[in-house]
C-alpha positions in Angstrom: 0.3 44.6 -42.6 -2.8 44.0 -40.7 -3.2 40.6 -42.2 0.2 39.6 -41.1 -0.4 40.6 -37.5 -3.8 39.1 -37.3 -3.8 35.7 -39.2 -1.4 32.7 -39.4 -2.0 29.4 -40.9 -2.8 26.7 -38.3 -1.1 24.1 -40.3 2.1 26.0 -40.6 2.2 26.7 -37.0 1.7 22.9 -36.2 4.5 22.2 -38.3 6.9 25.0 -37.0 6.3 24.8 -33.3 5.8 21.0 -33.1 9.4 20.2 -32.2 9.6 22.9 -29.7 6.3 22.2 -27.9 6.3 18.3 -28.2 8.2 17.6 -24.9 6.3 20.1 -23.2 2.8 18.8 -24.0 3.1 15.1 -24.0 5.0 12.6 -21.9 5.6 9.3 -23.7 5.2 6.0 -21.7 6.2 2.4 -22.6 5.3 1.6 -26.4 2.3 -0.5 -27.2 3.4 -4.1 -28.2 2.7 -4.6 -31.9 2.8 -8.0 -33.8 2.7 -9.7 -37.2 3.3 -6.7 -39.6 1.8 -7.2 -43.2 2.5 -5.1 -46.2 0.9 -4.9 -49.7 4.5 -5.3 -50.9 7.8 -5.6 -49.3 11.2 -5.8 -51.3 13.3 -6.8 -48.3 14.6 -10.2 -47.5 12.4 -12.7 -45.7 11.6 -11.7 -42.2 13.0 -8.3 -42.4 9.6 -6.8 -42.2 9.6 -7.8 -38.5 12.2 -5.3 -37.7 9.8 -2.6 -38.2 8.2 -3.3 -34.9 11.3 -4.8 -33.1 11.8 -1.6 -30.8 15.1 -0.6 -32.6 14.9 2.7 -34.2 18.0 2.3 -36.6 19.3 -0.5 -38.9 19.7 -1.3 -42.5 16.6 -3.4 -42.7 13.0 -2.2 -42.6 9.9 -1.8 -44.8 10.9 -1.0 -48.5 8.7 -1.4 -51.7 11.1 -0.9 -54.6 10.5 -1.3 -57.5 6.7 -0.7 -56.9 7.4 2.9 -55.9 4.7 4.4 -58.3 1.5 3.1 -56.8 -0.1 3.3 -53.3 1.2 0.9 -50.7 0.1 0.1 -47.1 1.4 -1.5 -44.0 -0.7 -3.1 -41.2 0.5 -3.9 -37.7 -1.6 -5.6 -35.0 -1.7 -5.0 -31.3 -0.8 -7.7 -29.0 -3.8 -6.8 -27.0 -6.5 -4.0 -27.7 -5.3 -0.5 -27.0 -7.5 1.6 -24.8 -6.7 5.3 -24.9 -8.0 8.7 -25.9 -4.8 9.8 -27.7 -1.8 8.1 -29.1 1.7 9.1 -30.3 2.9 7.6 -33.6 6.4 7.8 -34.6 7.9 6.8 -38.1 11.8 6.3 -38.1 13.6 6.5 -41.4 17.1 5.7 -40.0 18.7 3.2 -42.5 21.6 5.4 -43.5 20.0 6.4 -46.8 19.3 10.0 -46.9 16.1 11.4 -48.4 14.6 8.0 -48.4 11.5 9.1 -46.5 7.7 9.0 -47.2 6.3 12.0 -49.1 2.7 11.5 -48.2 0.9 9.3 -45.9 -2.2 8.6 -43.8 -2.8 6.9 -40.5 -5.8 4.7 -39.8 -7.1 2.4 -37.0 -9.5 -0.7 -36.7 -11.4 -2.5 -34.1 -11.6 -5.6 -36.0 -10.7 -8.8 -33.9 -8.3 -9.9 -36.6 -6.9 -6.8 -38.4 -6.2 -7.3 -42.1 -5.2 -5.2 -45.1 -8.9 -5.6 -46.5 -10.5 -4.9 -43.0 -12.5 -1.9 -41.6 -10.3 1.2 -41.4 -10.9 4.6 -40.2 -8.8 7.7 -40.4 -7.0 8.7 -37.2 -7.6 12.6 -36.6 -4.2 14.0 -36.5 -4.0 17.0 -34.0 -0.2 17.6 -33.7 2.8 16.6 -36.0 6.3 17.4 -36.8 9.4 16.1 -38.7 13.0 16.2 -37.3 14.4 17.5 -40.7 11.8 18.2 -43.3 8.4 20.1 -42.7 4.9 18.2 -42.6 1.9 19.8 -43.7 -1.7 18.7 -43.6 -3.6 18.0 -46.7 -7.3 18.6 -47.3 -8.0 15.0 -47.1 -6.4 14.4 -43.8 -3.1 13.1 -44.9 0.5 14.6 -44.0 2.7 15.6 -46.7 6.5 16.4 -46.3 8.3 19.3 -48.0 10.9 18.2 -50.6 14.4 19.0 -49.6 17.1 20.2 -52.2 17.7 17.6 -54.9 21.2 16.6 -54.0 23.0 14.5 -51.4 25.2 16.2 -48.9 26.7 15.4 -45.6 24.2 17.9 -44.1 21.0 16.0 -44.8 20.5 13.3 -42.1 17.8 10.6 -41.9 14.4 11.7 -40.6 11.9 10.9 -38.1 8.2 11.7 -38.2 5.9 12.2 -35.2 2.2 12.7 -34.9 -0.3 12.9 -32.1 -3.6 11.5 -33.1 -7.2 11.1 -31.5 -8.5 7.7 -31.2 -12.4 7.7 -31.6 -14.2 5.4 -29.3 -10.9 5.0 -27.2 -10.3 1.5 -28.6 -8.0 -0.1 -31.4 -6.8 -3.6 -32.3 -4.6 -2.6 -35.2 -3.0 0.3 -37.2 -2.4 1.1 -40.9 0.1 3.2 -42.6 -0.9 4.1 -46.1 1.7 5.6 -48.5 0.7 7.8 -51.6 2.8 8.6 -54.6 3.4 12.4 -55.3 4.9 14.3 -58.2 7.7 16.7 -57.7 7.0 18.4 -61.1 4.1 18.1 -63.5 6.3 16.1 -65.8 8.1 13.8 -63.2 6.8 10.4 -62.6 4.8 9.8 -59.4 6.8 8.4 -56.4 6.5 7.3 -52.8 9.3 9.8 -52.0 10.5 13.0 -53.6 13.9 11.9 -54.8 15.1 9.6 -57.7 14.4 6.1 -56.9 11.3 7.3 -55.1 11.8 4.5 -52.5 11.7 4.8 -48.8 13.1 2.8 -46.0 10.9 2.7 -42.9 13.0 1.2 -40.0 10.6 1.4 -37.2 6.9 1.9 -36.6 6.0 2.8 -33.0 2.8 3.6 -31.2 2.5 4.9 -27.5 -0.2 6.0 -25.5 -0.2 9.7 -25.3 -0.1 11.3 -21.8 -1.0 14.8 -21.6 0.7 17.3 -19.4 -2.4 19.5 -19.6 -5.5 19.3 -17.8 -7.4 21.4 -20.5 -10.0 19.1 -21.7 -10.9 21.5 -24.6 -7.5 20.9 -26.2 -8.1 19.8 -29.9 -11.9 19.5 -29.4 -14.0 20.4 -32.4 -15.1 24.1 -32.7 -17.7 25.7 -34.9 -18.7 29.4 -35.6 -22.2 30.5 -36.1 -21.2 32.8 -39.0 -18.2 33.3 -41.4 -15.0 34.1 -39.8 -12.7 36.7 -41.0 -11.7 36.5 -44.7 -8.6 37.9 -45.9 -8.4 39.7 -49.3 -6.4 36.7 -50.6 -9.5 34.6 -49.9 -7.8 32.7 -47.0 -9.9 32.8 -43.7 -9.5 32.1 -40.1 -10.3 28.7 -38.7 -12.5 28.1 -35.6 -10.1 25.3 -34.5 -7.7 28.0 -33.6 -9.5 28.3 -30.3 -8.5 24.7 -29.2 -5.2 24.0 -31.0 -3.1 24.9 -28.0 -1.3 27.7 -29.8 -2.0 31.1 -28.4 -0.8 32.9 -31.4 -3.6 31.6 -33.8 -6.8 33.7 -33.6 -10.4 33.6 -34.6 -13.1 36.4 -34.8 -16.3 37.1 -37.0 -15.9 38.6 -40.5 -19.0 40.8 -40.1 -18.6 43.6 -37.5 -22.4 44.1 -37.2 -23.1 40.7 -35.9 -22.9 41.6 -32.2 -24.3 39.1 -29.8 -25.9 37.1 -32.6 -22.4 35.6 -33.6 -21.0 32.7 -31.1 -18.3 30.0 -31.1 -19.3 26.6 -29.9 -16.9 24.1 -28.4 -17.9 20.4 -28.1 -16.2 19.0 -25.1 -17.2 15.4 -25.9 -18.9 14.8 -22.9 -20.8 16.4 -20.0 -18.2 17.6 -17.4 -18.3 19.2 -14.1 -16.0 22.3 -14.4 -13.5 24.1 -12.2 -12.8 27.2 -14.4 -12.4 28.4 -17.9 -9.6 30.3 -19.4 -10.1 33.0 -22.2 -6.8 33.8 -23.7 -6.0 36.7 -26.2 -3.2 37.4 -28.4 -0.7 40.1 -27.6 -0.1 42.1 -30.7 -3.5 43.4 -32.1 -7.0 44.3 -31.0 -7.0 42.8 -27.7 -9.9 45.0 -26.6 -12.2 42.7 -28.5 -12.4 40.4 -25.5 -14.9 42.3 -23.5 -18.3 41.4 -22.3 -18.1 37.8 -23.3 -21.2 35.8 -22.6 -20.5 32.0 -21.6 -23.2 29.5 -21.6 -22.8 25.7 -20.8 -25.3 23.1 -22.1 -25.6 19.5 -21.2 -27.4 18.7 -24.5 -26.9 20.2 -28.2 -27.9 23.8 -27.9 -29.1 24.0 -31.4 -32.5 22.8 -30.3 -34.5 24.4 -27.5 -32.2 23.3 -24.7 -31.6 25.7 -21.8 -28.2 26.4 -20.5 -27.0 24.7 -17.3 -25.0 27.7 -16.4 -24.5 31.1 -18.1 -22.5 34.2 -17.0 -20.8 37.3 -18.4 -17.1 37.9 -18.2 -16.0 41.6 -17.8 -19.5 43.0 -17.5 -17.9 46.4 -16.8 -16.7 46.7 -20.5 -13.0 46.2 -19.5 -10.7 43.9 -21.3 -7.6 41.9 -20.2 -4.2 43.1 -20.9 -2.4 41.7 -24.0 -1.3 38.1 -24.1 -2.9 37.3 -20.8 -5.7 34.8 -19.9 -9.0 35.6 -18.0 -10.0 32.9 -15.5 -13.7 32.5 -15.5 -15.2 30.7 -12.3 -18.7 29.8 -11.7 -19.5 32.8 -9.1 -19.8 35.2 -12.0 -22.9 33.5 -13.4 -26.0 31.4 -12.4 -26.7 27.7 -12.5 -24.6 24.5 -12.3 -21.1 24.9 -13.6 -21.0 21.9 -15.9 -21.9 20.7 -19.5 -20.8 19.3 -22.8 -21.2 22.3 -25.1 -19.6 25.8 -24.4 -20.9 28.8 -26.3 -19.0 32.1 -26.4 -20.5 35.4 -27.7 -20.2 39.1 -26.9 -22.3 42.1 -26.9 -19.3 44.4 -26.7 -19.6 47.6 -28.8 -16.1 46.9 -30.2 -16.5 45.5 -33.7 -15.4 42.0 -34.6 -15.8 40.7 -30.9 -15.2 38.4 -29.6 -11.7 37.6 -30.7 -10.0 34.8 -29.0 -6.6 33.1 -29.4 -7.4 30.1 -27.2 -10.4 28.8 -25.1 -9.3 26.5 -22.2 -11.8 24.5 -20.1 -10.6 22.8 -17.0 -12.5 20.0 -15.3 -12.9 19.9 -11.7 -10.0 17.7 -10.2 -10.5 16.2 -6.8 -7.9 13.8 -5.3 -9.3 10.5 -4.2 -7.6 8.2 -1.5 -6.7 4.8 -2.9 -5.0 3.1 0.2 -3.6 3.9 3.5 -0.6 2.2 5.3 -0.1 2.5 9.0 3.4 1.7 9.8 3.5 -0.4 6.6 0.2 -2.3 7.2 -2.8 -1.6 5.3 -6.2 -0.6 6.9 -9.7 -0.6 5.4 -10.9 2.9 4.0 -14.1 4.4 5.3 -15.4 7.9 5.3 -12.9 8.8 7.8 -9.4 7.4 8.7 -9.2 5.5 12.0 -5.7 5.3 13.1 -4.9 2.8 15.9 -2.8 4.1 18.9 1.0 4.0 18.7 1.2 4.5 15.0 4.3 6.4 14.1 4.1 6.7 10.1 1.1 7.1 7.7 1.5 6.3 3.9 -1.3 7.7 1.8 -1.8 6.8 -1.8 -4.0 9.1 -3.8 -5.1 9.5 -7.4 -6.7 12.0 -9.6 -9.3 10.4 -11.9 -9.2 13.1 -14.6 -6.7 13.0 -17.3 -3.6 15.1 -17.5 -0.8 15.8 -15.3 0.5 19.3 -14.8 4.2 19.8 -15.3 6.0 19.8 -12.1 3.6 19.9 -9.0 0.5 17.7 -9.3 -1.2 18.5 -5.9 -0.5 19.9 -2.5 -1.6 18.7 1.0 -1.7 19.8 4.6 -2.9 18.8 8.2 -4.4 21.8 9.9 -3.2 22.0 13.4 -0.2 19.6 12.7 1.2 21.0 9.5 -0.6 24.3 8.5 1.5 25.2 5.5 0.7 23.6 2.1 3.1 20.8 0.8 3.7 20.6 -2.8 4.0 17.1 -4.4 4.1 15.4 -7.7 4.1 12.0 -6.3 0.9 10.6 -5.6 2.2 8.8 -2.6 2.6 10.7 0.8 4.6 9.4 3.7 3.9 11.6 6.8 4.1 11.4 10.5 1.1 10.4 12.2 -0.9 13.2 13.7 -1.1 13.4 17.4 -3.9 11.6 19.2 -7.4 13.0 18.6 -9.3 14.5 15.7 -7.7 16.3 12.6 -8.3 16.5 8.9 -6.1 15.6 5.9 -6.6 18.2 3.1 -5.5 17.8 -0.6 -6.0 20.1 -3.6 -5.1 19.3 -7.2 -3.3 21.7 -9.5 -4.2 22.4 -13.2 -1.8 22.8 -15.9 -2.4 26.5 -16.1 -1.2 27.1 -12.7 -4.6 27.5 -11.1 -5.5 25.4 -7.9 -8.8 23.5 -8.1 -11.5 25.2 -6.1 -12.6 21.8 -4.5 -10.4 20.7 -1.5 -10.6 16.9 -0.6 -10.9 16.5 3.1 -10.4 13.3 5.0 -11.1 13.2 8.8 -8.5 11.4 10.7 -9.2 10.0 14.2 -6.0 9.0 15.8 -6.5 6.6 18.8 -4.6 7.1 22.2 -3.4 4.9 24.8 -4.8 5.2 28.3 -1.9 7.2 29.4 -2.5 9.7 26.8 -6.0 10.5 28.1 -6.6 13.8 29.8 -7.5 12.2 33.2 -4.4 10.2 33.2 -2.4 13.2 32.2 -3.9 15.2 35.1 -3.2 12.4 37.5 0.3 12.0 36.0 0.9 15.7 36.5 0.1 15.6 40.1 2.1 12.5 40.5 5.0 14.3 38.9 4.6 17.3 41.1 4.6 15.0 44.3 7.6 13.1 42.9 9.4 16.4 42.4 8.7 17.2 45.9 10.0 13.9 47.1 13.1 14.1 44.9 13.8 17.6 46.2 13.6 16.0 49.8 16.0 13.4 48.8 18.3 15.7 47.2 18.3 18.0 50.2 19.2 15.0 52.3 21.8 14.0 50.0 23.3 17.5 50.1 23.0 17.4 53.9 24.9 14.0 53.8 27.4 15.2 51.5 28.0 18.3 53.7 28.3 16.0 56.8 30.8 13.8 55.1 32.6 16.7 53.9 32.6 18.0 57.7 33.8 14.6 58.7 36.5 14.6 56.1 37.6 18.2 57.2 37.6 16.9 60.9 39.7 13.6 59.8 42.2 16.1 58.0 42.4 18.3 61.2 43.0 15.1 63.3 45.8 14.1 60.9 47.5 17.4 60.9 47.4 17.3 64.9 48.7 13.9 64.7 51.6 15.0 62.5 52.2 18.0 64.8 52.3 15.8 67.7 54.6 13.3 66.2 56.8 16.0 65.1 56.8 17.6 68.6 57.2 14.3 70.5 59.6 12.4 68.5 61.7 15.2 66.8 61.3 17.7 69.4 62.5 15.4 72.2 65.5 14.1 70.0 66.6 17.8 69.3 66.3 18.6 73.1 68.5 15.6 73.9 70.9 16.6 71.2 71.0 20.1 72.7 71.6 18.8 76.2 74.4 16.5 75.1 76.1 19.2 73.1 75.8 21.8 75.9 77.3 19.3 78.7 78.8 21.2 81.4 80.0 24.3 79.8 81.9 25.5 82.7 84.4 22.3 82.8 86.4 21.3 80.0 85.7 18.0 78.3 87.8 15.1 78.2 88.6 13.4 75.0 86.6 10.2 76.0 83.7 12.3 77.1 83.6 14.2 73.8 83.8 10.8 71.9 80.7 9.5 73.8 78.8 12.8 73.3 79.4 12.7 69.6 78.3 9.1 69.5 75.1 9.9 71.4 74.4 12.8 68.9 75.1 10.6 65.9 72.8 8.0 67.3 70.0 10.5 68.1 70.3 12.2 64.7 70.0 8.9 63.0 66.8 8.1 64.8 65.5 11.6 64.0 66.2 10.8 60.2 64.4 7.7 60.5 61.4 9.2 62.4 61.3 12.0 59.7 61.3 9.3 56.8 58.4 7.6 58.7 56.5 10.8 58.8 57.0 11.8 55.3 56.1 8.3 54.0 52.8 8.4 56.1 51.9 11.8 54.6 52.6 11.3 51.0 49.5 10.4 49.0 51.6 8.5 46.5 51.9 5.7 49.3 48.2 5.4 49.8 48.0 1.8 48.5 48.4 -1.7 49.8 51.5 -2.3 47.8 53.2 0.7 49.1 52.5 -0.3 52.7 53.9 -4.0 52.1 57.0 -2.6 50.5 57.5 -0.1 53.3 57.1 -2.6 56.1 59.4 -5.1 54.4 62.2 -2.4 54.0 61.7 -1.2 57.4 61.9 -4.7 59.0 65.2 -5.2 57.1 66.8 -2.0 58.2 65.6 -2.4 61.9 66.6 -6.0 62.4 69.8 -5.9 60.5 72.0 -4.2 63.4 70.5 -6.8 65.7 71.9 -9.9 64.0 68.3 -11.5 63.9 67.4 -13.4 60.7 64.4 -12.1 58.8 62.0 -14.2 56.8 59.6 -12.3 54.6 56.4 -14.1 53.2 54.4 -11.6 51.1 52.2 -12.1 48.1 53.6 -11.6 44.7 50.4 -9.7 43.4 48.6 -7.4 45.6 45.1 -5.9 45.1 44.9 -2.2 44.2 43.4 -1.2 47.4 43.8 2.5 48.4 44.8 3.0 52.1 44.5 6.3 53.6 47.5 8.0 55.3 45.9 7.5 59.0 45.5 3.7 58.4 48.9 3.4 57.0 50.5 5.4 59.9 48.7 3.6 62.7 49.4 0.1 61.1 53.1 1.1 60.7 53.5 2.2 64.3 51.8 -0.9 65.5 54.2 -3.1 63.3 57.2 -1.1 64.5 56.1 -1.8 68.2 55.9 -5.4 67.5 59.4 -5.5 66.1 60.7 -3.5 69.1 59.2 -5.8 71.5 60.7 -8.7 69.8 64.1 -7.3 69.8 63.9 -6.2 73.5 62.2 -9.1 75.1 62.1 -12.1 73.0 65.9 -13.1 73.0 65.1 -14.6 69.4 67.3 -15.7 66.7 64.9 -15.4 63.9 61.8 -13.3 63.0 59.2 -14.0 60.4 57.0 -11.4 58.9 53.9 -12.6 56.8 51.1 -10.7 54.9 47.8 -12.3 53.9 44.8 -11.0 51.9 41.4 -12.7 52.3 38.0 -11.3 51.6 39.1 -7.7 51.6 40.9 -8.2 54.9 44.5 -7.5 55.6 46.4 -9.9 58.1 50.0 -9.0 59.1 51.8 -11.4 61.6 55.1 -11.0 63.4 56.6 -14.2 64.7 59.7 -15.1 66.6 61.3 -18.2 68.1 62.4 -16.6 71.3 61.0 -17.2 74.8 57.4 -16.9 75.5 55.6 -14.7 77.9 53.9 -16.3 80.9 50.9 -13.9 80.3 50.1 -11.3 77.7 50.3 -8.6 80.6 54.0 -9.3 80.9 54.5 -7.8 77.6 54.2 -4.3 79.0 52.5 -1.3 77.6 53.6 -1.9 74.1 50.8 -4.6 73.5 48.1 -2.0 74.9 49.5 0.7 72.4 49.1 -1.7 69.5 45.6 -2.8 70.5 44.5 0.8 70.9 46.0 1.6 67.4 44.2 -1.2 65.6 41.0 -0.7 67.5 40.9 3.0 66.3 41.2 1.6 62.8 38.3 -0.9 63.4 40.7 -3.8 63.4 42.2 -6.2 66.1 45.4 -7.0 67.5 46.2 -10.6 69.0 49.2 -11.9 70.8 49.9 -15.6 71.0 52.7 -16.8 73.2 53.4 -20.6 74.0 56.4 -22.0 75.9 59.0 -23.2 73.5 57.0 -21.9 70.5 57.9 -18.1 70.6 55.5 -15.2 70.3 53.2 -14.1 67.4 51.5 -10.7 67.2 48.9 -10.6 64.5 47.1 -7.5 63.2 43.7 -7.9 61.2 42.1 -5.1 59.4 38.9 -4.8 57.3 39.3 -2.7 54.2 35.8 -0.9 53.9 36.3 0.6 50.2 38.5 -0.1 47.2 37.8 3.4 45.8 40.5 6.1 46.0 40.1 8.5 48.9 41.0 12.0 48.8 
């Protein structure tokens, strides 16, 4: 039972977990353009071999070798331009609609020859991760991949298959790739074939190569590991593998076989180059003996430590003898040791008293990741880069484009940024372009910090000083001056507002005074006109109460009462018309003057001619103006009836330049002098002058008399 808990085959884990972890560990990008495929043998129709690199996964055509299915075959593809990458994803599609027509065993190679060929210089690609969609792939001792056979029958449950592999590209450059296919035997007595099933043929419908993009910043992943002594060997003869420490699978472990070695045993990870490091992760497994990860010595070397090289840095993790909890990871940072935290070779040992230490499931090494500024746009215009960012005044938006030179992108957030004093909280971002509001004038700093795929923030923070220019009015001296000016302006505005309030109060008092005058006028009219008329009616009605009235006298008194009452109704109508605010318009005035002239002149037998405009402006006329203008007009008509001995009266109304002109003309006898017109003319003049207008009388022998009223309308706004 101990064996089952402490040991699992790395190859089996790669096969089982490959499909689940593929999308989490890699992010494929645009495929590499391949050209001119060439095969040792191809049984398809002419030109069908080109379909293997046409970018279409499915189809009836592809690479097939029947009947030469009992001997090794090879396919070579050329790169349209040299590929430069550290890791590649290779995918083999068998989607021709022929179940179980897949390759049984194969190997992948690369070349840097200027013109790749079947007989060129080829080197095996190191396969670090692989899986199949249907079957199971396993690694052989010679670096090939072999698929497990499926049951020997065809059912609707066995689909076509797809093989995937992630490979390391030594030297980081390739001009072509080769797929080699090898025959296998299903049983010792069966003939060798290139697939497991009768016919032993395969149909490769697509061969695709893509640059592998890691979503991990662990630079130790898939790097070579060696152990100073033999690792644990099970009674079956199977042993642990040192490569388990960098296979990316936290369930595969490695530890020494001899419990007495102590600090003499070590693991050594080759990172491939000298790298400045941020932190190291030591991960244990969560099901057995997790106390074997205590007092772990870590040493970093720039050069091969097998000689006399001294470590660039060394430190001890959990020097107190404690150990991490099960299935957790210890983060090692440079502050626990001495030296410069960088190197190519990492050695791990332990002087813990716990036997078989150290036992590790994974060693993760994270290079220091510092964002770099690539370009800056201010309001869409690019500006040159220096050791600090000089922003001209008036800029509204900044667009910063950054990059992280190290390989690997953590899933989700890539980095975070802030501008202390402007935006104090960290802002997470996956995009390497930032569009932000321009900081306020003055000096500030833009800060950025990269994230590692294990969720740890890099200890190094990138800082970019920003100096935002200011206009002259943004200077402190100008602001102080402006502040004083604003205070003075506020005082001046306060004085102006106070004067306006006083003016409005005075205007209100004038309005109230005018309203009181209007009320007194109405009371006076009622007292003078209606009061005298009622008194006259009362006198006539009483008569000589002591003496009986004769019928003729009674008839005369009734006629007098009727006449006076009629005059009272007319006077009351005039008072009500003058007071009613609905009549405060030029149109209402013109209509009332015309109606009054018709009613007034009708009993006299005088002809009336009215000359009024059809369209009148919507000028508001207050009650006082209308009332006095009407009384002056009434006086003019009354004088004409009494004194002119005329046959015809003409009333005209003209509107010119916001002035009202009303004229009353007759064809009667003229006055020798205006003074002979009596007190009526004086009353009319007084009324018009009180309104700011004029009254003129013109009388020529043989031409009758004309009375003209002229009045300026001061405002066209409604009056309340």
